[in-house]
N, C-alpha and C positions, 0 to 999 in steps of 0.2 A: 504494500500500500504506500501511498504518498500523502504527506501532510505538512502543514506549516508547524514547525517546532519552536517553542519558546524555551530557551535554556537560560536566558538572563533577562528578567522583565524590566528592561529599560526603555521599551518603546518599539515601534514598528520596525525600526532599522535592525533590531536584533533577531527578528524572525528569519527562519531558514526553511526553504522548501526541500524536504528530505524524503528519501525512501526508507521506510521503516518495516519491521516484521509485521505480518498480518496478525492481528490480535484474535484470540479465541474467546467466545463469550463464557463467562463464569456462570455458576448456578444463578438462576433468576435474571439473567441478562439475555439480550439479543444483540446480534451484530447487524449494523445497518450499512448497506452500500449507499453512500451519500450522493444524492442527485443535485441538491441545491442547499446552500446555507446563506443566511442573511446576517448583515452587520447590525449590532445593537451598541448603544453607547457603552455598556459594561465591557464589551469586547476590547475597547480601547483602554479602559481603566485597568483591566486585569493584566494586560501585557505591559503596563506602566507601573505595576505593583501598587495601584491606588484603590483597588476595589476591596470591599469588605471580605470577600472570599479570596483566599490566596492559595491556589492549588500547589501541591508539591512539584518541584522542578525535576526534569523538564515536563512540559505539558503541551498539548495541542489546543489552542484557543478555538473559540467558535461556540457560542451559547445555543444557537438555534439552527436546526437543519431538518431536511426531509429526504426520504429515500425509500429503499426497499430492504426488508429483512432478508438477509442471506445466510444466517446461521442462528440457531436457537440453543440457549443453554439449558441445563437440567432444571426441571421443575417449572418451566414456563408454560403457562396455559393461556389460551385466547389469542396467541399470535403464532404464525407459522411462516416458513420460508416463502417468499413471494408477496407477503403483505406490504402494502404501501403505508408508511407511517410518517409522522412528524414528531419532533421532540425538542423540548427546551431542557437541555441537559447540563448547562453550565460551561462545559468544555467539550472539545472533541470534534467540533463541526467543520473546521477548516482543513479538510482532508478528504480522502476517498472512502474511508471506512471508520466506523466508531462502534465500540461496545458500550451499551447503556443498560441500566435497569429496565426490565420490561415494563414496569409500572409507569415509566416516563414516556413510553411510546403511545402516541395518539393515533389510532387507526384512521386512515383517510377514506372518506366515502368516494365512490366512483365520480370522476370528473373534477376532482380537486387536483390542480396542477402542482408539481413539486416546487416550482418557483414561488407560487402563491403560498403554499403550505409552509415553506421555509421562513416566510415573513409574517406568519399568522399568529402563533401562540402568544408570544410575549406582548406584542402591542395590543392585540384585541382582548386578551385576558386581562391585562392591566386596565384597559379602558372600560371594559364591561364591569369588572370588579369595582372600579372607582365610581363610575357614573350611576350604575343601577343598584349596587350593593351598598357602598359607603355613602353615596350622596342621596340615594333613593329618589333619583330624578323622575319627575312626573311629566306627562305630556303637557305641552303648553308653556313649560318653564323655559327660561333663557339660560344658555350655557355660554360662558366665555372660555375659549380654548387658547391658551398661550402656547407659542411654539407650534402653531397649528399645522405647519407644512411638514413637520417631521414624522417619523414612524408612528409614535403613539398619538401624535396630534391628528394625523389623517384617519387613524382608526377611531379616535374619539369623535371626530366629525360624523362618521358613518353610524356609530352606535347611538349617539345622541339623536340623530335624525330618525333612526329606526325606532327610538323610544318616543318620538313625537315632539321633541324639543325644538326650540329655535336656537340656532347656532351662530355665534359671532366668533369668527376666526381671527386671531391676532398673529401676525407674522412680520418678518423683518424687511420685506421688500414688496413692491407692487406686484412683481411677477409671482411671488409665493402667494400673495393674497388672491390673485386671479385664479391660481390653481386650486386654492381652497374653495372658492366659489364653484368651480367646475366639479369638485368632489362632492359638494352638497351643502356647504355653508350658506346661510341666509344673508350674511353681511360680513365685512372684514375691516380690520384696522391694521395699517402699516405702522408699527410702533417705532420704526426707524425715523419717522418724520411726524410733524404735527403734535398736537396735545392729546396724549393718550386718554386722559380722564375726560376731557371735554367730548371727544369723539364717542367714548363709551356711554357717557351721559345722554348724548343726542340719540344714540342707537337704541337706548332703553327707556326713552321718555322720562329720564331723570330717576328711574327706579333702581337701575343697576342690575347686574346679572344675578340670577338665583344661585347658580353654581359656577365656580371658577376652577378650571382644570389646569394645573400648573406643573409641567415637567421641566420648567426652565429655571425657576428661582431667580437669584440675582436682584438687580435694581428695579425690575418691573413688579415684584411681588407686593411691595407696600402700596404702590399706586393702584394696583388692581384691588387689593383688599379694602382700601379706603372707598372704593366704588361699589362694593358688594351690596346686594339688596338686603332688606330686613329678613331675618331668618335664613340668610344665605349660607352656603356650604363651600368652604375653600379647600380644595383637594391638593394635598402636597404629594406630588408624584415623583419628583426628582429635581436635580440641580444641574441641568445641562450647561448653564452659563458658568458653572464652577463655584460661584459664591452662594453660601447658604445664608438666606436673608434672616434678619432679626426683626420680627413684626411686633409693633406695640400692641400689647394685649388689650388695651382699652378699646381698640377698634372692634374687637369681638364683642365686648360688652355693649358698646353704643349701638351696634347693628343687630344684637341678638344673634350673632353669626357663629358658626362652628368652624373650627380649624381641624380638618380631618386627614389623618395620615393614611397613605395607601401603599401597602407592601404586598403585591400580589404573590410573590414567591413564598412568603410566610403564610399567607392565606391558603395557598395550595398545599403546603406542608401540614398545617393544622386542621384544615377542613377539606380533606381529599374528596369526599363525596360531593360536597357543594361545588368544588372546583370542576369535577368531572361533569356534573350536570350543566355547569356554565359552558364548558367547552363543547358539550353536545349541542347546546342552543346556538352557539356561535357557528358550528359546522352546518347546522340547519339553515341559519341565516345566509351563510355563504352559498349553499345550494339554491336558495331562493333568490339570490342576486341582491340581497339587502346590503351586504358588505363584500368588499373585495380589496385585498392589499394593493396599495399604490406602490408600484415598483419604479424607482428612479432610473436604474440601469442594471443590466445583468452582465457580469464579466466572467471570464474563465477563472476557475479556482486558483490557478497559479498566478493570478494578478491581484492577490490580496493587498500588497502595498499600494497599488493604484486605487483599490477600493477604499482603503483608509484615507488616502489623499483626497478622494472625492468627498468622503464624509466630512473631513476636516475643512473643506472649502466653504461650508455653510450654504451651499447651493442645492443640496439634496432635497427633493420633495418625495416623501415616503421613505422607502427602504432601498438600500444597495444590496444586491444579491450576487452570489458567486455560484457557478454551476460546474458540474463535472460532466464529461461526455456520456 
């Protein structure tokens, strides 16, 4: 097999495309012949030794991928050689093969493309858990999505619309805003220009958004929270900008607002049955055409450095995907 190996987590430049021994699945595992893998923000953090999970060295990065089961370990039930699956496994995706616990393999229904499936679990599960479980989003409410053109942002637009909400997409350029409208947002704000709070006030008739979905953090967070509606819910998804904001808690008091943490990975670990039910609903929505991953570009697997460069350019709309022949 071939894979990108991280032997020294100092960044993309230390990764090497290497030929490695073919792994055999242990008890309870399956081996997946990887057809496609997508880039997520944690993939960059983990090879820089900045992520909360620090795998033992050396390791193959790549949190999320899809492919075909080509070997099954002892004791595995419900999966067989030839089954199409997707997985969010934490590591192993940037290569030709990976062995993973069978419990992490999500069977793919007919018609689910490998490229779409590789860009599906993390972003859509995060957004579904955030908007429908943690925020209890209702039809007719207004959602402000920060970083709306990114992977989780584009997924959040689609899930909020599927739930019957009105969506305001906030992004860093006019082109990204235009793409968000194409994906389904009702309105957009370019926070790279103009007065963000004034535009948000005008778009909500002075009321403010009922739910704020924030995977960005940084200097936008306080301005957004100051604009939230009465009984609003502010969803803390992540900190793509790098800075963890410090919000004045009196804002929550004055608006009767809730600051809600969203950690889908821990939800999946603690509530596996609820997570499996959620993934089943998401797969059904995909089959019905309600949601579909937005793919920015698909590159060959051996072009991982170029894929990271594309992600770092801040021009990506949706997800960058790598594919194997």
